[in-house]
C-alpha positions as CSV (number, residue, x, y, z in Angstrom):
1,X,-2.8,-1.9,26.3
2,X,-2.3,-2.4,22.6
3,X,-2.5,0.1,19.9
4,X,-6.1,-0.1,18.5
5,X,-5.8,3.3,16.8
6,X,-2.8,2.2,14.7
7,X,-4.5,-1.1,13.9
8,X,-7.7,0.6,12.8
9,X,-5.8,2.9,10.5
10,X,-4.0,-0.1,9.0
11,X,-7.3,-1.9,8.4
12,X,-8.6,1.2,6.7
13,X,-5.5,1.1,4.4
14,X,-4.4,4.5,5.6
15,X,-0.7,5.5,5.2
16,X,1.0,5.0,8.5
17,X,4.5,5.7,9.7
18,X,5.4,2.1,10.6
19,X,4.1,-1.4,10.4
20,X,2.1,-2.7,13.3
21,X,4.0,-5.4,15.3
22,X,2.4,-8.3,17.1
23,X,4.8,-10.3,19.2
24,X,3.4,-13.1,21.4
25,X,5.4,-13.1,24.6
26,X,4.0,-15.7,27.1
27,X,5.5,-15.8,30.6
28,X,4.7,-18.7,32.9
29,X,1.7,-20.2,31.0
30,X,0.3,-23.2,32.8
31,X,-2.9,-24.6,31.2
32,X,-5.6,-26.0,33.3
33,X,-5.4,-29.1,31.1
34,X,-2.9,-29.4,28.3
35,X,-5.1,-31.6,26.0
36,X,-7.9,-29.0,25.4
37,X,-9.3,-30.8,22.4
38,X,-10.4,-33.8,24.4
39,X,-12.6,-31.6,26.4
40,X,-15.0,-30.6,23.7
41,X,-18.0,-30.5,26.0
42,X,-16.1,-29.1,29.0
43,X,-16.4,-25.4,28.3
44,X,-15.1,-24.4,31.6
45,X,-11.8,-26.2,31.1
46,X,-11.3,-24.6,27.7
47,X,-12.2,-21.2,29.2
48,X,-9.7,-21.6,32.0
49,X,-7.0,-22.5,29.5
50,X,-7.8,-19.5,27.4
51,X,-7.7,-17.2,30.4
52,X,-4.5,-18.7,31.6
53,X,-2.8,-18.0,28.3
54,X,-4.3,-14.5,28.1
55,X,-3.0,-13.7,31.6
56,X,0.5,-15.0,30.6
57,X,0.9,-12.5,27.8
58,X,3.0,-9.4,28.0
59,X,0.6,-6.7,27.0
60,X,2.9,-3.6,27.2
61,X,5.4,-4.1,24.4
62,X,3.6,-4.6,21.1
63,X,0.6,-3.3,19.2
64,X,-1.8,-6.1,19.7
65,X,-5.2,-6.1,21.4
66,X,-5.2,-9.7,22.8
67,X,-8.2,-11.9,22.6
68,X,-9.4,-15.2,24.0
69,X,-8.8,-18.1,21.6
70,X,-11.8,-20.5,21.1
71,X,-10.7,-22.7,18.2
72,X,-11.3,-26.4,18.7
73,X,-9.8,-27.4,15.4
74,X,-10.3,-27.4,11.7
75,X,-12.6,-30.5,12.0
76,X,-15.6,-28.7,13.4
77,X,-17.4,-27.8,10.1
78,X,-16.9,-31.3,8.5
79,X,-18.7,-32.8,11.5
80,X,-21.9,-31.2,10.3
81,X,-21.7,-33.6,7.4
82,X,-21.2,-36.6,9.6
83,X,-17.4,-36.7,9.6
84,X,-16.0,-38.6,12.7
85,X,-12.9,-37.4,14.5
86,X,-10.3,-39.2,16.4
87,X,-7.5,-38.2,18.8
88,X,-3.8,-38.7,18.1
89,X,-1.0,-39.2,20.4
90,X,-0.4,-35.5,21.0
91,X,-4.0,-35.0,22.1
92,X,-5.0,-33.2,18.9
93,X,-8.1,-34.3,16.9
94,X,-8.5,-34.6,13.2
95,X,-11.1,-36.1,10.8
96,X,-10.9,-39.9,11.1
97,X,-11.5,-40.7,7.4
98,X,-13.1,-39.3,4.2
99,X,-16.9,-39.6,4.0
100,X,-17.1,-38.9,0.3
101,X,-15.4,-41.7,-1.6
102,X,-16.8,-40.9,-5.1
103,X,-18.7,-38.0,-6.6
104,X,-22.1,-39.9,-6.4
105,X,-21.9,-39.9,-2.6
106,X,-22.8,-36.2,-2.8
107,X,-26.3,-37.1,-4.0
108,X,-27.1,-38.5,-0.5
109,X,-25.1,-36.1,1.6
110,X,-27.1,-34.0,4.0
111,X,-25.9,-31.7,6.8
112,X,-27.3,-32.3,10.2
113,X,-28.5,-29.3,12.3
114,X,-25.5,-27.2,13.3
115,X,-26.2,-27.3,17.0
116,X,-26.4,-31.1,17.0
117,X,-22.8,-31.4,15.7
118,X,-19.4,-30.7,17.2
119,X,-19.6,-27.4,15.4
120,X,-22.6,-26.8,17.7
121,X,-20.2,-27.2,20.6
122,X,-17.9,-24.7,19.0
123,X,-20.7,-22.1,18.8
124,X,-21.8,-22.8,22.4
125,X,-18.2,-22.5,23.5
126,X,-18.0,-18.9,22.1
127,X,-21.4,-18.2,23.8
128,X,-20.0,-19.6,27.1
129,X,-16.9,-17.4,26.8
130,X,-19.0,-14.4,26.2
131,X,-21.2,-15.1,29.2
132,X,-18.2,-15.7,31.5
133,X,-16.2,-12.7,30.4
134,X,-19.1,-10.3,29.9
135,X,-17.4,-8.4,27.0
136,X,-14.4,-7.3,29.1
137,X,-11.9,-9.2,26.9
138,X,-12.3,-9.7,23.1
139,X,-13.1,-13.2,21.9
140,X,-11.6,-14.6,18.7
141,X,-13.6,-16.5,16.1
142,X,-12.7,-20.2,15.6
143,X,-10.6,-21.4,12.6
144,X,-12.8,-21.4,9.5
145,X,-11.7,-23.2,6.4
146,X,-13.1,-21.9,3.1
147,X,-15.7,-24.1,1.2
148,X,-13.0,-25.6,-1.1
149,X,-10.9,-26.6,1.9
150,X,-13.8,-28.2,3.7
151,X,-14.7,-30.2,0.6
152,X,-11.1,-31.4,0.4
153,X,-11.3,-32.6,4.0
154,X,-14.5,-34.5,3.4
155,X,-13.5,-36.2,0.1
156,X,-11.1,-38.9,-0.6
157,X,-8.1,-37.1,-2.1
158,X,-7.7,-38.7,-5.5
159,X,-11.4,-38.7,-6.2
160,X,-11.7,-35.1,-5.1
161,X,-9.1,-33.7,-7.5
162,X,-10.2,-35.8,-10.5
163,X,-13.8,-34.8,-9.8
164,X,-12.9,-31.1,-10.3
165,X,-12.4,-32.1,-13.9
166,X,-14.9,-35.0,-14.3
167,X,-17.8,-34.0,-12.0
168,X,-17.9,-30.2,-11.8
169,X,-21.7,-30.1,-11.3
170,X,-21.5,-32.3,-8.2
171,X,-18.5,-30.4,-6.9
172,X,-20.4,-27.1,-7.2
173,X,-23.4,-28.7,-5.5
174,X,-21.3,-29.7,-2.5
175,X,-19.5,-26.3,-2.4
176,X,-22.9,-24.5,-2.4
177,X,-24.1,-26.6,0.6
178,X,-20.8,-26.0,2.5
179,X,-21.1,-22.3,1.8
180,X,-24.6,-22.2,3.3
181,X,-23.3,-24.0,6.4
182,X,-20.4,-21.6,6.9
183,X,-22.7,-18.6,6.6
184,X,-25.1,-20.1,9.1
185,X,-22.2,-20.9,11.4
186,X,-20.8,-17.3,11.3
187,X,-24.3,-15.8,11.9
188,X,-24.7,-18.0,15.0
189,X,-21.2,-17.0,16.2
190,X,-22.0,-13.4,15.8
191,X,-25.3,-13.9,17.7
192,X,-23.3,-15.5,20.5
193,X,-20.6,-12.7,20.5
194,X,-21.6,-9.6,18.5
195,X,-18.1,-8.1,18.7
196,X,-16.2,-11.2,18.0
197,X,-12.7,-10.7,16.6
198,X,-13.1,-11.9,13.0
199,X,-9.6,-13.2,12.4
200,X,-8.7,-16.7,13.7
201,X,-5.1,-16.7,12.4
202,X,-2.7,-15.0,13.0
203,X,-3.8,-14.0,16.5
204,X,-4.3,-10.3,15.8
205,X,-7.2,-7.9,16.4
206,X,-9.4,-6.6,13.6
207,X,-12.8,-4.8,13.6
208,X,-15.8,-7.1,13.5
209,X,-17.4,-5.2,10.7
210,X,-14.5,-5.7,8.3
211,X,-15.5,-9.2,7.4
212,X,-14.6,-12.8,8.3
213,X,-11.5,-15.0,8.2
214,X,-11.2,-17.8,5.7
215,X,-8.3,-20.3,5.5
216,X,-7.6,-21.0,1.8
217,X,-4.8,-23.6,1.9
218,X,-6.2,-25.7,-0.9
219,X,-5.5,-22.9,-3.4
220,X,-2.0,-24.2,-4.2
221,X,-3.3,-27.7,-5.0
222,X,-5.4,-26.6,-8.0
223,X,-4.7,-24.4,-11.1
224,X,-5.4,-20.6,-10.9
225,X,-8.4,-21.1,-13.2
226,X,-9.8,-23.9,-11.0
227,X,-9.1,-21.8,-7.9
228,X,-11.3,-19.0,-9.4
229,X,-14.1,-21.4,-10.3
230,X,-14.1,-23.5,-7.1
231,X,-12.5,-21.2,-4.6
232,X,-12.9,-17.5,-5.3
233,X,-16.5,-17.9,-6.4
234,X,-17.6,-19.3,-3.0
235,X,-15.3,-17.1,-1.0
236,X,-17.1,-14.1,-2.6
237,X,-20.5,-15.3,-1.5
238,X,-19.3,-15.4,2.1
239,X,-17.4,-12.1,1.7
240,X,-20.6,-10.4,0.4
241,X,-22.5,-11.7,3.4
242,X,-20.1,-10.4,6.0
243,X,-18.5,-7.3,4.4
244,X,-15.1,-8.7,3.5
245,X,-12.6,-11.5,3.9
246,X,-9.4,-11.9,5.8
247,X,-7.6,-14.5,3.7
248,X,-5.0,-17.0,4.9
249,X,-3.0,-19.3,2.6
250,X,0.2,-20.8,3.7
251,X,1.4,-21.0,0.1
252,X,0.8,-17.6,-1.6
253,X,2.5,-18.0,-5.0
254,X,2.9,-15.5,-7.7
255,X,1.0,-17.5,-10.2
256,X,-2.2,-17.1,-8.1
257,X,-1.9,-13.3,-7.4
258,X,-4.3,-12.3,-10.2
259,X,-6.8,-14.8,-8.9
260,X,-6.4,-13.9,-5.2
261,X,-7.2,-10.3,-5.9
262,X,-10.5,-11.4,-7.3
263,X,-11.6,-12.2,-3.8
264,X,-14.1,-9.3,-3.2
265,X,-13.5,-7.2,-0.1
266,X,-10.1,-8.7,0.4
267,X,-9.0,-7.2,3.7
268,X,-5.7,-8.9,4.2
269,X,-3.4,-11.6,2.8
270,X,-1.6,-13.8,5.3
271,X,1.0,-16.3,4.3
272,X,3.9,-18.4,5.5
273,X,6.9,-16.7,3.9
274,X,9.0,-19.9,3.6
275,X,6.4,-21.5,1.4
276,X,5.4,-18.4,-0.7
277,X,6.8,-16.2,-3.4
278,X,9.5,-13.6,-2.6
279,X,8.4,-11.1,0.0
280,X,9.2,-8.3,-2.5
281,X,6.9,-9.8,-5.1
282,X,4.0,-10.0,-2.6
283,X,4.5,-6.4,-1.6
284,X,4.7,-5.1,-5.1
285,X,1.4,-6.8,-6.1
286,X,-0.7,-6.4,-2.9
287,X,0.8,-3.3,-1.4
288,X,-2.0,-0.7,-0.9
289,X,-4.7,-3.2,-2.0
290,X,-4.9,-5.3,1.2
291,X,-3.2,-5.4,4.5
292,X,-0.1,-7.6,4.3
293,X,0.3,-10.1,7.1
294,X,3.5,-12.0,7.1
295,X,3.9,-14.4,10.1
296,X,6.8,-16.1,11.8
297,X,6.1,-19.3,13.7
298,X,9.0,-20.8,15.7
299,X,7.9,-24.4,15.2
300,X,7.7,-24.1,11.4
301,X,10.4,-25.9,9.4
302,X,12.0,-25.0,7.1
303,X,12.1,-21.4,8.4
304,X,12.7,-18.2,6.5
305,X,16.0,-17.5,8.3
306,X,16.3,-16.3,11.8
307,X,13.6,-14.2,13.5
308,X,15.7,-11.0,13.1
309,X,16.3,-11.9,9.4
310,X,12.6,-12.3,8.9
311,X,11.8,-8.9,10.4
312,X,14.5,-7.3,8.3
313,X,13.1,-8.9,5.2
314,X,9.7,-7.4,5.9
315,X,11.0,-4.0,6.7
316,X,13.0,-4.0,3.5
317,X,9.7,-4.3,1.6
318,X,7.4,-2.1,3.7
319,X,6.4,1.4,2.7
320,X,3.8,3.7,4.3
321,X,1.6,2.9,1.2
322,X,1.7,-0.9,2.1
323,X,-0.1,-1.3,5.4
324,X,1.4,-4.2,7.2
325,X,1.0,-6.2,10.5
326,X,4.0,-8.3,11.4
327,X,3.1,-11.3,13.5
328,X,5.5,-13.4,15.6
329,X,4.2,-16.4,17.5
330,X,5.2,-17.3,21.0
331,X,8.3,-19.4,21.5
332,X,7.4,-23.0,22.5
333,X,9.3,-22.5,25.8
334,X,7.7,-19.0,26.3
335,X,9.7,-15.9,27.2
336,X,10.5,-12.5,25.7
337,X,11.6,-11.9,22.1
338,X,13.7,-8.8,22.5
339,X,15.4,-9.4,19.2
340,X,12.3,-8.2,17.3
341,X,12.3,-4.9,19.0
342,X,16.1,-4.5,18.6
343,X,15.7,-4.8,14.8
344,X,12.8,-2.3,14.8
345,X,14.7,0.2,16.9
346,X,17.9,-0.1,14.8
347,X,15.7,0.8,11.8
348,X,14.3,3.8,13.5
349,X,10.8,2.4,14.5
350,X,9.6,3.1,18.1
351,X,6.8,0.8,19.2
352,X,5.9,2.6,22.4
């Protein structure tokens, strides 16, 4: 099942004969309860949902080493600072409202103990999965936003972006506190599951010792210089702590390339192709420096052409010196995605 040997070579930036290909093909998935996020304290329901999805996956056609997904949502770290959450009509939960309305509010902001927050439930959930599965199936780390992204979620939008200019000292104080919380969180997650899969998105396997995932979607909302000051600096503190960083940013634009590469221990760059610079430009800059992780999500709109066109575009840019993992999400209705394999075979790549 899977092709861990190929993935390990790619994560080591070795030259390989083809890109790795991860294609989620879910057949007959029926969750125990469709609204998983409303069962924050019901670990068994969330475990049963994760097992049901794992069991529904075809595991004999691509290179993946499937793992159980544990992510409750992006809101978990903000709850350490007192952020409330609320449910929406689709059953998902998000932060209810900003808790920082002006820079001076940071002076009285104090995190609560991790295990007393919803983040505590996220950590306990990973521990519960580990206890139930006994190490026989890999467990994926939850979705971790980088410090700048967490700050943007906590802070009223206009005040946040003006404070990057007007109140840099307070912004840095907040980012330092958030960084400490993220490090404590990851340490507790690793205690709960020592071999946790360190990438939360895309759903791929990577060695635990290579680092930790950070979602960096606030990057494109600030200038490259501001990104280095408020983003890269704190990413690097986390990267040094855990031996590297798997970076996700939906919008990976050429004007940020020279700043992105300053993330120390950059293991991979994952991006939404339809919102980013040309695939060729990304490969020319990052090829051989980090694993390139383009993903295709069927529910994204606008999309970067059809699924076969997306795969063709990646293959046009790939070389053995540009280690790559192509990720294709499951179709909303489930089922096989033979068109991916047809393109690969037509280009002379045999997956199995």
